[in-house]
N, C-alpha and C positions, 0 to 999 in steps of 0.2 A: 341491496340494490342490484337491479338486473339490467342487462344491456342487449339491445338488438340494433346493429348497425349494418347498413348495406356494404357490400364488398367494395364499392367505389367511394365510400366516405373518406374525407380527408382526416388527417390525424387529429387536428384540433377538435373535430367532432367527437372524438373519443372522450372528451371531457364531459362529465355530468354537469347539469345546470341546476342553479338554485332558484327556487321560486319562493318569494317572501322569506320567512325564517324556516321554512320546511325543507327537509332533505328531499332529494329527487330520486326517483327510481326509473330505470329504463325498462322498456318492455322486453321480455325474454323471447328467444326464438321459439316458434312452434312449427309443426309440420305444415308445409305449404299445400294449400288446396285451392281449387279453382272456384268452388262454390262458396256461398255466404256461410257465416258461422251457424252451426246447428242450434236451434232454439229449443228450450225446454218449456214446460207449461208456464213457468214464471218469467221466462225471458233468457237472454244471453248476458253473462257478466260483461261489463264494460271492458275490463282488463283483457278478457279473451278476445273481444272484438278488435281492440286496438292492436293486440299481438297479431291477429289475422291480417288486418289492414297493413301493418308494417311489413309483413312478409310479402303480401301480394304486390305492394307498390315499391318495395325496396327502399323504405324510409325508416326513420327512427322517431319514436315519440318520447318526449321527456315530460314526466308528470310526478306529482307527489302521490305516494301510495294511499294516503288518507283521502285524496280527492276521488279516487276511483273504486276503492274497496267497498263492496256491498252495493254498488250501483248497477242497475240492470237495464238492458235495452229490451223494449217490448218484443214478445215472441212473434208478433205480426209483422215486424219490420223486415223488409226484403231489400238487400243491397244490390241485387243482381242488376247489371246494366248502368249503375250509377258511378259517377266519377268519385275520386277520393274526397274532394271538397264537398260534393253534394252529400256524401254519406256523413261527413263530419257535421255539416250544417243541419242534418236531420237528427242525429243522435245526441249531440252535445247540449243544445239549448234547453231541452226539457230537464236535463240534469243539472242546470245552473252552471254549465261549463262552456268554455269557448276555446278556440285554438289560435295560435299565431304561427305563421310559416316563417322560420328563420332563414332557411335556404332550401334548395331542392331536396336535401336529404334529411332535414330535421324539422319537426313540428313540436311546439310546446303546448301542452294542455294546461289550462289555468282556470281559476274561478271567474265567473262573469264580473264579479266586483273588482277584480284586478284590472282596472281600466284607467285610462287617462281622463280625469274628470275636470270639468270646467270650473275651477275655483280660482281664487284671486290671483295667484302668482304663477305665470307660465315659466317653466325652467327647461333649458335644453343643454346639450353638451355631447361630448364624444368620450367613449371608453376605449382605451388602448392597453396593450401589454407593455412590458419593459423594452421591447424592441421596436415599438411604434406601430405594431400591427393592430387593426381594429378588432375588438372583441364583441361578437354577437351573442345574444342570449343572456347577457348580464342582467340580473334583477336590480332595479333601482326602486327603492321604497322609502316613503316618508316614515321615519321612525315612529313607532307607536300607533300607526294607523294601517289600514289596508290599502291605502292609496299607493299606486306604483305602476311600473311599466317594465318592459324588457327592451334592451338595446337591439338595434336593427343590424343586418349583415354588415353594414359599413361602420358599426360601432356607435352610431348616433342614437339619441333618445330625446324624447320630450315628455313632460308631464306638467300637471297643474298642482302646485303646492298650496295648502290652506293659508299660509302666510310666509313671510320672508325670514322667519326666525327658526324654522324647523331644521332638522338634521336629516340628510339623505344617507341611506344605507345602501352600499353597492356590494352585492354578493354574487359569487360565481364559484361553484364547487371546482376545486383545482387551483383557486386563487385566494389570496388572503383578503377577507372582507375589509371594507373601509367605511368609516362613518365621517361624513363631512358636513359641518354646519353650513347652512345656506348663507347666513349673515347678510341678507339683502341682495345677494347676487341673483342674476337670472340666467347665468351660463356657468356651468361647472364641468370642466374637463378632468378626467381621471385617468391615471396610469396605475394599473393593477399589477401587483407582483405575483409571480407564479408560486403557488404552494407546491407541496411535495407531489401531488398527483400529476401536475403538469410537467414537473421536472423529469418524470419517468418518460415523457413523450418528447421532450425537447432536450437536446444535448449540446454541450459546448464543444466546438471544434476550434482549430487554430484560427485566431483572428475573427471569430464570429460564432454564430449558433445555427443549428439546423434542426428541422423536425426529424425525429428518429425515422419516420417512414421514408424520408428523402435520402437517407444515408446510403452511399454505395460502398462504404468501408466498414470496418469492424470497430465499434466503440462500446466499451462497457461503462455503466454509470452506477454510482452509489450515492444515495441521499445522505445529507449531513446527519439527519436524525438517526440513521442506522449506525453511524459511527459514535455519536455522543451517548447512546444508550449503554455503551460499554465502558468499563473503567480502564481506558487506554489513554496514553499520553501523547501518542503520535498518530497522525491521520492514517498512515499506511497500516498500522496495527489493526485499525478498525475495519479495513476492507478485506482482511484475510478470509478466503473462502467465499467471497461474494461475487467475484467476477471470473468467468472462465478465461483461461490463458494467463492469469496473473498469479504468480507464486510469491507469497510473503514468508520470509524467514525471520522470526522475531527473536530478540534477545531479552533476557530478564534484567539486564543492566539498566539502572535509572538514567534517563536522559539519552539513551541510545536510539539510533534510527534503524528500523528493520531494513533488511536487504530485500529488494524487489527484483523479480525476474519476469519480464513480459515475453511470453512465448519462447522460453528457453534462454540459455546463456548466449548473449549476443556479442561477446568479444573475449579474446584471450588476454589481452594486455591493456586495451584502451578503455577499460571500465565497462561494466555490464549493467550499471544502474540506469533507470529511465531519466528523462528530463522532466523536471517539475516546473509548471507555469502557474504562479499564484497571482491572480488578477493582473496578468500581463508581465509579472516579474519572473525571469528565468533563473532557476536555482537548482542546485544539487542537494540541498539540505532543507528539510521542512520541519525540523525540530522546533522551530520558533513559531509554528502555526498552531494556534489554539483551536482544538477541534470544535469548540463551541461556536466558532466564527464561520464554520463551513456550511454552505448551502448544498453543494454537490461536488463530487469528484468524477471526472470523466477521463477514462483511460483510452488513448488512441493506440490501438494494438497493431493495426496493419500498416504497411508502408504507404498506402495511398492516403490514409488519414493523417499520418504523421509527417509525410514528406514536405508539408508546408513549413515545417521547422528544420528541414534539411540536415545540416551538419550535426545537430545534436539529437537527432531522433532515432538513431539506429536501434536503441533499446526500448522504444516506446516513449510515449509522452503522457504524463499525468497532469491534467488541468484542474486546478482547484479554484472554485468560485466562492467567494466569501459573501456574507450577508450585506444587504443594502437597506437603506431606509425606505419607508413607504408613507404615503400621504395619510394624514389623520393625526389624532391626538397622540401625545407621547406615550409609548408603552414601555414599561420598566419590567425587566425580567431578572430573576436571581436563580441561579442553578448551583447546586453543590453536590459533591459526593465525598464520602469519608469511609475508610475501611482499612484493611491491612492485607498484606500479601506474604506468602510463605513459599518455601521451596516445594515445587510440585512433584518432583521425582528425585528422591534422595538415594544415593548409592550407599548401601549398607556395608560397612567395613567390618573386618574380623575384630572381635573383642579380645581382651587380654588372654583368655584361655585358648581361644581358637588360634590366636597368633603364636602363642608358645608351642602349641601342638604342631603348627606349620614349621616353626623354626627348628623343631627337633629333627626334621628332615632336611630343611634348606640350609641351616647354619647351626649344627649341633654344638659347636664350641662357644657360642655366644652366651654370656652370662646375663640372666634377667635381673634387673635392679630390684631392690627390696621395697618398692614404693607401694605395692599391693593396690594398684589402681587399674582401671579399665577405661581409658580415655576415649571418648567419642570426639574426635577432632572436628568433625563437621558441626556437632552441637556447640563446640567452643567458638567457632567463627561465624555461625549463622544465627539469624534472629527472625522474628516477625516484624516486617517493616510497615510503618504507618504511611498511609497515602490519603491525601485530601486534595480536592479542587474546589475553587470558588469562582464564580463568574457573575458579573452584573452587567446588563446591557440596557441601552436606551435606544429607542428607534421611533421615528415619526417624521413629520415634515408637512409641507404644503405643496401646492402646485409648482412653486418656484424653487423650493429647497427641500431635499430629502437627506436624512442623516441616520447613521448607525454608529454606535459607540459601544465598545465592550472592554472591560478590564477583567483580567483573570489571574488567579494565583494558584500555583501547583506546588505541593510538597510530596516528594516520593522518596521514602527511605528504602534503600536496597536491603536485601536479605543478608548481605554480608555486613558485619559490624563496621560502623562509621561511614559506610557508603550512603550517599544522599544526593538528591537533585532537587533544587528549588528554582522555580521559574515564575516570573511575573511578565504578563503580556498586556499590551494595549493595542486596540485596533479602532481606527476611525475612518469610516467610508462616507463621503459626502458627495451629493450631486446638486449642482446649481443649474437651474434652467434659466439661462440669461435671457433668452428670447425663444420664440416658438421653434426656431430652427438652429438654436445654438445652446450647447450645454457644456459645462465644465465638471469633470469628475475628479475628485482627489481621494486617493486611498492610501492609508498610512498605517504601518504596524511597527511596534517596537517590542523587543524582548530583552530582558536582563535575566541572567541565570547564574547559579552557583552550583558547582559539582564538587563533591568530596569523593575522590577516587580511592581505590585500593589496588594493590599490586596483585592482580588476579593471577598472572603467570606464576609468580612465586608462591602465593598463598594456596591456590588450589593444588598445585603440584605437591607442595609439602603436606597439605592436609590429607591427600590421598595416600601418601607414602609413609607418613609419620607412624611410629610404633605406638600401639595403645598402652604399652606398659610404662610409658613416660607420662608424668602428670603435666597438665598445662602450667600450673603455678602452685607453689606451696610456700607459705611464710613470706610472700612478697617476691619470691624468686621464681624464675622460669625453669621449666623442665628442659634439660639438655639432651639432644638427640645424637650427640657425637658418637656414641657407641653403636648407633643403629643407622649408619650410612650418612651421618651429617646432613640429614634431611632438612633440618631447620624447624624451629618452633613457629608455626604460622601465626599464633596469637601475638608473639613478640614482633613478627613482621608487621602486623597491623598497628601495634602500639608504637613502634619506633619509626613510623613513616607518616608524613602528613603531605597529602597531594591535593591541591585545590585549584580549580579553574573558575575564573570569572569571564563571562562572555556577554557582549552586548551586540544586538543585531537590529538594524534599522532597514526597513523595506518601505518603499513608497512608489506610487504611480500617480501621475496626473495626466489627464488627456482632455483635449478640447475637440469637440465634435460639432461639425457644422454641416447643415443640409441646405445647400442653395436651392435645391428642388426636392420634392418629396422622394424621388427615386435615387438621389445621390447623397452619400454620406462621406464626409472627409474627416479623418481623424489623425491627430498628431499626439503621440504619447511619449512621455519621458519617465523611465523607471530607474530607480537607484536601489542597490542592495549593498549595504555596508555591514561589516562584521569586525569586532574587536575581541581579541582573546588575551587573557593575562593569567598565566599559570605559574604557581609556585610549588616546588617539590622540596620538602625539607626532610633530611634524614638525621635522626637523633644519634648522638654518640652513645655507644655501649661497648663494653669489653666482655670478652669471654672469660670472666673470672667469677669468683664466688660472690661478688657484689651483685651480679646479674643472674647467675645460674645456680641451681642447686649443686651442680658439680661442674667445675671449670673444665675447659678443654673444647676441642672442636674448632670449626671455622666460622661459626655464626657470630660475627662481631662487626662493628664499625668503629675503628679507633678514632676517627675524626668525623665530626658532623659535616654535613654538606648541604648546600642550597643551590638549586637550579631554578632559574627564572626564564620563562618563555613569553615573548610578546609577539603577537601576530595581528596584522590588520589587512583587510581585503576590501576592495571597492569594485563594484561591477555596475556600470551604467549601460542602459539600452535605450535607443531612440527609435521608435516605430512610427512610420507614416503610411497610412493606408487610405485608399479611395474605394468605395463600394457602390456599385450600381445595382439596383434591385427593381425589377418591374415585371408586371404580368401583362402579356399581350394575348388576350383571348385564352386559348388553351395552353399557352406557352409561359412558363415561369423561368426567368433568367436572373441570375446573380453573378456579377463579375467583381472580383477583388484584385487590386494591384497595390503593391507596397514596396517600401524601401526601409531597411533597418540597418543600424550601426551599433556596435557593441565594443566596449573596452573594459578589460579586467586588469587590475594591478593588485599584487599581494606582496607583503614583506613578512619575513619570519626571522626572529633573532632569539638565540638561546645562549645563556651564559651561566657559569657556575663558579662557586668558590667553596673551599673547605673551611672548617673551624669557624663557622658562623654560630654565635651564641644561641642557646636553645629558647630564649625568651621570644615569643611570637612578635613582640614589639620591635625586635631587632633583626627580623628576617629581611635583611637587605644585603646585597652583594658587598656593599662598602664596608660592612661589619666583618667580612671574612678575610682570610689570609690572601693578600694580593699576589703572593708568589704561587698560589694554587689556581689562579684564574684560567678558565678555558672558555671559549666562545665559538659559536658558529652562526652563520646567517644564510638565508636563502631569499630569493626574490623571483617573482614571476610577473610577466606582462604579456598580454596578447590582445589582438583585436579581430573583429569579424565585421564584414559588411555583406549585405544580402539584398537581392532583388527577388520579389515573389509575386506570384499571380495565381488566381484560382477562378475557375468557371463552374457554376452549378446550373444545370438546365433540367427542366422537367416538362414533359408534354402530357397534358391531361392527367397529371399526377400519376402517370402510369409508366412512362419511359423516362429513366433518370440517367443523367450523365454528370460526372465530376471529373475535372481535369485540373491539375496544378503543376506549377513549376517553381523551382527555387534555385538561385545561383548564390553560393556562399564562397567568400574568400576569407581564408583563415591564415593568420600569421604563424600558426604552429607548423606550417609546412614551408619548404623552400619556395621561392617565388615562382619557379617553373611548374610547381605542382599545387599551387595555392588555391586555385578555383575548383569548386565541385559543383556539378550540375545534377539536380535531383527532380526528375519529372515523375508524374504519377497520373493514372487514369482509372476511373471506376465507372461501371455501368450497373443499372438496376432495372428490374422489370417487375412491376406490381401486377402479378397474374390475376389477383382477385378483382382487378378492375376490368378485366377482359369480358366480353359478352359470352364467350364460351364457358366462363366460370360462374355465370349468374345462376344456373340451375343447380349447381352442386350445393350440398348441405354440410360439408365438412369444415371448410375454412371460412372464417370471417375476413381474414387478411392473409395474403400469401405473397411474399416477395423473394425473388431470386436476384442475387447480385454477385458481381465479380470485380476484382481490382488487381492492378499491378502498380508497383512503385519502386523507386530507388531512393535510398537514404544513406547518409554518411555518418562517420564517427571521427571526431578529432579530439577526443578526451584523453590526451596524452600530455606529457610534459612539454613545455614550450621550446626547450633548447636542444631537442634530440638531434637536430640536423646541424647545429652550430658548434664548431670547434672551439674549445675553451682551453686556456693556458693556466697552469698553476705554478706558483713560485715555490722556492724551497728545494729545488733539485740540487743535489750535491754531486759534483764531478771533479775528478782529479786531473789536473794538467801539470805534468812534470813533477808529480808527487805532492802538489799543493792543492788543497780543497778549494773549489770555486763554486759559489752559488749561481744557479741558473733557473731557467724557466722551461717547462715541458708541456706538451699537449697532455691533458689529463685523461682523455679517453678517446675512443674511436667513434666517429659520427658517420651517419649515412646521409649524403646530400640528395639521395634519390627517394627519400621518404614521400609517401603519398597517402591519399585517403584510404581508410577502410570503407568499403562500399557493400551495402546489403540490398539485394533485390528480393522482393516478396510478391508472391502470387496468393490471392485470397479468394475463395469462393464461399458464399454464404446463402443460407435459406432462413427466412424469418416468417413466422406464422402465428396466427391466433385462431382459436376455435371455441365452440360451445359458448357463444355469446361473449367472446373475448375473455372469458374466464381462464382459459388455458392459452398460454403464450409460450413460444419457444424459439430457439435459434440454433442452427448448426453451421459450423465453420470448418473449412479445411484451409490450411496455410502451408506454404513452402517458402522458407527464408533461406537465401543463399548468400553467404558472406564471402567476399573475395578480397584479396590484398590485405588480409588480416595482419595486424601488427603483432610481432612476436619478438621475444628476446632470444637470439641464437647464440649459443656458447661458441667462443673462439679461443684459440690457444693462448695461454698466458704469456708466451714469448712475444706476442704482438704488443704488449705493454698496456693493455686495457685493465684497469684495476679490478673491475667486477667480471672480467672475461665474458662480457655479454655485448652483443651488437644488435640494436633495434632495427628491424627491417620488415618489409611487407613480404612475408614468406608463408602465409597460411590461408586456408579456405575451409569452410565448414558449413553445414546446413542445420536448420531446425525445421522439422516437419511435424505437423500434428493436426489433431481434430479437437474441436470444442463443441460441447453440448450444453445448452441451457434450457431449462424447463420450469415453468411456474404455473401454479393453479391458484387463482384468487377469486374468492366468492363472498358475496354478502347474503347471508341467510335471512337477515331482517335488518331493520334500521339500527338495531342494537347489537347485532352479532355478525362479525365477518372474520374470515381467516385466510391465511396465505401459506402455501407450502411450495417450496422450490428447491432447485439444486443445479449444480453445474459440474461438469466433468471435462478434464483436459488430458489428452494424450500428447506427449511430445517426445520426439526422438532427435537427439543431438548427435552429429557424426562429423568428424574431421575428414575432409575429402582431399586435402593436400597440405603438406607441411615440409618446408625446408628441404626440398628435394629428397623427401623420404626419411629424413633424420628426425627422430622423435625428441620431445622435450621432457626431461626428467625433473621432478619437483617433489616437495612434501616429505622432508626428512623428519623422523621421529626418534629422538634420543640417539642411540647407537645403531639404529636400523637402516640408516641411509635413506635414499629416495624411495618412496612407496607409490608415487603416482607417475603416470606417463601419458603424455598427449601425443597420439600417433594417428596416422591415417587409418580409417575404417573403424574408429572407436570414438566414444564421447570425449569431450574435453575433460582433462583431469581424471582419467580412469585409473583405478587401482591396478598396479602392476607388481605382483608379489608372488611368493611361493604358495603352492597349494598344499594345505595341511590335510593329511588323510587319517587323522585320528592319532591315537597313542599306541606306542609299542606296549602290548600288555605284558610281555615277558621276554626273556632272552631268546627264546625260540623264534619269536616274531622278528627280532632283529636279525637273527641268523638266516631267516627265510627270505629276507628282503635283499636280493642279490641281483647283479646285472647279468648280461648274457654270458659272461665269462665265469660266473659263479662267485664273484667277489661281492662282499657286503657294500651296499650303497651308502649306508650310514654306519661306518665301522666304529665310530666313537660314541654311538648312542647307548643309553642305558634304559632298562625297563622304566616306563613312565614318561619317556621323552616323546616329543612330537615326531610323527613320521611325515616326510615331505615327498611329494610326487616327483619322480624323475621325468619331467615333462618332455625333455628332448631325447630321452632314452640313451644317454651317453654313460650311464653308470655312476655319475657323480652329481651331488647336489650343490649347485652354485647359482649365480645370477642368471645363467643361461636357462634355468628351469622356471623362471618367473612367467606368470601368465596374466592375461587381462581378466580381472575378477569382478567387474562391475564398476559402477560410478555413483557419485553422490547425487546425480540428477535423477529424480523420480521418473518412472515410466508414465505414471499418471497421477494427478492430484484432483481433489474434488471438494465441494462445499455443499452442505445441506442447510437450508434455512426455513424456519417455520414461525408463524405468529398467529395469535388469535386475540380478538378484541370482543369483549362482552360487556355491554353497558360501559361502566367506567374502568373495568379491569382489563389489563393487557398482559400477555405472556409471549415471550419470544425465545427461540432457541437457534443457535448457530453451531454447526458442526463443521469440522475441517479435517482433512487427512491426505496422505499421499502413500504411494506404494511403488515398489520396484527399485528403490535406491539402496545403496550400501553406505554404512558408516564405519570408519576405522576407529576402533577403541584405543586411541593413542595414549590415554593416561594409563591404561593397563599395560601397554607395550613400553611405556617410557620408564624404564627401570635401570638403575645404576648398581644397586646392591641387592643381594638375595635377602637382606634383612628388611627391605621395604615391606610395609604392611600389604595385605591382600584383601580382596572382597570376601565377605563372610560366606557367600555361596561357594566360592572356589575353595576356601579353607575346609569346608565340610565335604566337598565332592571331588577334590583332586585325586589323581591316581595314587594309590598306595598298594602295597603287596596284597592287602586284604580287600582292596577295591580295584581289581584289575580291569573291570569293564568301564571305568570312568573315561569320559571324553576330554577331561582336563589333564594337562601334564603334571608331573610330580612336583616341579618347582617352576617359578617364573624367573628365569635368569636374565641378567643384564645383557647378555650377548645373543639373545634369541633373535633369529632373522625375522624380517617382516613376512607374515604369512596370513592365509585366510583364517587362521585360528582367531586373530584379532578383528576380523571383518564380520560385521553383524548387519542384520536387516535394519533399514531405516524407515520401514513402513510404520505408520501409526494412524490412529483415529481418535479425534479429540472432541469433547464438548467445549467448543471455544468460548461460548457465552450463553448464559441463561439469565433472563431479566423478567421479573414479575413486578408490575406496576399498577397503581390505582389512581385515577383522576377523580377528584371530588365532584359531586353533582353540581350542575350549572345553577340550580336554584339556590344552593348554599352559597355559591360564589357571589351571586347577586346580593344576597343578604349581608355578606361580610365585605362587599365592595372589592372583590378580587376578580380578575379575568379567568385565571386558571391556576389550580394547584395539583401537582402530581407527585406522588411519593413512590419510590421503587426500591427493590432489592436486586442486586446483580452479582454475578460471579463470573470470573474469567478463568479458563483452563480448569474447569471443575474436575474433569477426569481425562485420562489418556490411556488408550489401549495400544501397547507397543511391545515389541520383542527386544529392542535395544536395551542393554543392561546399564548403559550410562545415564547421564543426567537427562539429555534430550536428543531425540533423533533429528531435530531441526538444526543441522549444521551446514555452514556454507564455506567457511575458510578457517584454517588454523593460523594463517599468517596474513593479516591485513596488509594491503598494498598502500604505502604512504610515501610521499615525497618529503616528509618532515613536517608539513603543515598540519596543524591541529584540525583544520577544516576538512581534510581529506582522510582522516584516520578511519572512517567507516568503509572506505573502499576495500574490496576483497579480491584476492587472486583466484580466479576459477581454476587455475592450473593445479592447485593444491588444496582443494576444498574437501569437506566431508571428513576431516580428521578431528576427533574430539581430543583436545589436549587440556586447555584451560577455559572451558566455556562458562559463561555466567548461567547458572541453572535456570530453567524455565520456572516461572512462578505462578502460583495460584492466588487469585484475588477475591476477596469478599468485601462488598461495599453496600452502603445505603445511599440513596440519592433523593434530592428534593428539587422540584422545578416550580417556581412561583412567578406568575405574571400579574402585574398590577394594571 
């Protein structure tokens, strides 16, 4: 299909139109000329003439290729001096064609027989979209006949049906077709749901929708079908690499939620994750969202777009819209995938022979046990995990009632033994049209899930370090690692621990929308988000004796069984009330939104444990344990927010655009004197392609320049940071007698206030070559001030964690975003798409704690390895610089200070050489340097797809570059008897290998240095999917609407330099306040350290989509 649109066309005219059951093709651009089309001896092709007329008159023609191909205009015809309508009246009737003018920019060419005929039953009505806007150009046809018509610019239509029992078919490319039985009626009004093509042009913004061409801010959109084609379990996994400015860091752990960064790291302490809005429900966790329910995800990236959400928008906003019903007969769909996943990048450890060779240098006095084994500990704990999803949905409705229902089941076995995630979801979205101007919408979702955890921290650490000369198990007894550093048998750790989580989540929104006049909408919405968690951790009793181990001894034992139970419940309700005025006055489009919202969150967390609980699962209750061993803890949280918001959208001649918004938030998380935050924003746009001076240019079909500014806030902190709390249990002596008392538990800051981010955004959007080439360029500058940080204070002040939370930081994120896409239809059966996006981001701390840096990120015995300081990115690596290996004693003797003294006098040949950065002749902490950051300098995505007849193929690539990863697991050593990687075992320095860049041994006391710092750059084939949709003729014979089968693979290959599991690292120490629901939060201050990551997995799956 081809497209020719004038530069001043409105966005909805970008949609192709449907005539009868035929596909529509648009006339392609041709070189503009003043004279009439040149004639050959046989005439001029009709397609060429229409192309010429479209160019000359700045209009578009919509027609079926089959209508015009092969038809000629007589060579004698001369169009010179004739108006457009005169030319069409002359050339079309002889070809049994006619035209209909839809508006000033669009004409539809159709067969003469597609007319309103005078037969028995006159029918009329109006066609609108989901937002109540009239839809022109919709084809309305009597099913099985050629009788039909096209809706007018105001959406109205009339036709004469042969009788009152026929079925009307409403079709419009870009919208889902509908078949509606007439059933004796003479008036049929239809609401058409946008299909995927329209969703590319209309985006969801806060509290409403806008045409993409009218946006003055930066918003990225991803269609649901682009997510569901991948074997992913969370929505954010599916958008990786698809939106510029959005970085997704995935984990291979079942049931986990990927970390998302929108335009860089947005906070040091107050959480850097975006806000998620699911059908109006505000949440921080979307693991309960079934990807099969998603229509579109819209990411509000800049401050002017996100400011309408005020307090919670500092890190961007992700709006998820789920499916709704559509009028017509009930449609039943079944979708499934089944496959398996495996570790994508496995670290190869030394085998028994390599290990013994290494020990001969590192620990020559250690005796190798006589087991004659070469254990691969990773093989012992890893497996191929089975994965399956099943979804069945029902959708349909009438003019009065629309419904959508979906039930889904997911099983995801992790690649670590016993690790598993099961999830069952239900979604029901219903819409009741109570009256012409009153409707009720109720949206409800429920999830129940079970997770079987494993102790990753202990298991991965032990698996990496465990000696290969020890067997996993023999004769029912475990191999004992006591003689090799007491590392611990990781298989025993899995077998002797049982950790299960059950969670239930309920989300619901109901709103009533009333339109007293056509241009006014009043909406009141109530949303509830409830979650319940129940976790049991049971540790089996086992002793370090010969009943458990091949050889007794060591410290891997649990003399008493233990049971820990955790219960948590959270409730979050939100009340939204908005009024919207929308009207067009001549060339002026005006939309005004005003609203009030109120929110309250409450959460409770209780943890209790006992020892000596019987091992029978039926007796895993605290009451069964030893009451004298009881311990418990509890936490609670409660906060409220109230907000007033307003937004104005104005467009003049669809050419000059203005958006202004304001929000006032009051949050109980701050002291009363600092409780209110004010968040204004403004954006302007200029559609240059609508200007007269652009009419003669041939490069751009559409060109828009926009700019915006906005202020947003962040209150994602604990609720009691400014409230003094007292703790009992203080013991003090008066006159030699102990007395119990109460003390202040920590130091609080009564002057806490908002983190505030101001952002400037400039963007250019364009399309060219018949709108087949589209692109977008953005520059942004985000400046965060009053950033919340934890400042270290002297212990003598009495604060137990020696940290004081205050507004003491500022930083910036500056960057460029580039998006480009080429989309073309070669024929009705063949189309393809190629696109990509590229993001450059620079994060820099501009002020911090009066110049005092923050140290974080300890690894083993190496101390802090990250530092956040002015002039550098958040969480930069601050370590010694390794300059290779001392090849011999002469190299050690030659490394001297200005006084001729050895700088590393205790070094031996084969040890690492460290740079004396401050040139004082001594290697110590004063020689540490800034050596990079976990934050990439740029990241990118490449997407391609092709459809040929029923076959389809898609490829998604993703990568980033310029970041660093600290190989913490290699540095995390306590004994020289720990195992080493095979590559190191073969290439480390030895007297016969003096040129090696690896040291002779990896000792427990090695300082943090650039030796352990590696490149985090990578390039990955994120997804490849090959599918086939069965022919329509076959579907009609077997009474199915559609059947599609496909093969798909996730993370098929990765090109990387990092020697660890995965360069996708965000944090070694998740930030949590104890609540299960916040365990995915990560600390940007100590990110990029690989300690115990869940390895990235590769997935292979087969899928089936069936629609009845």
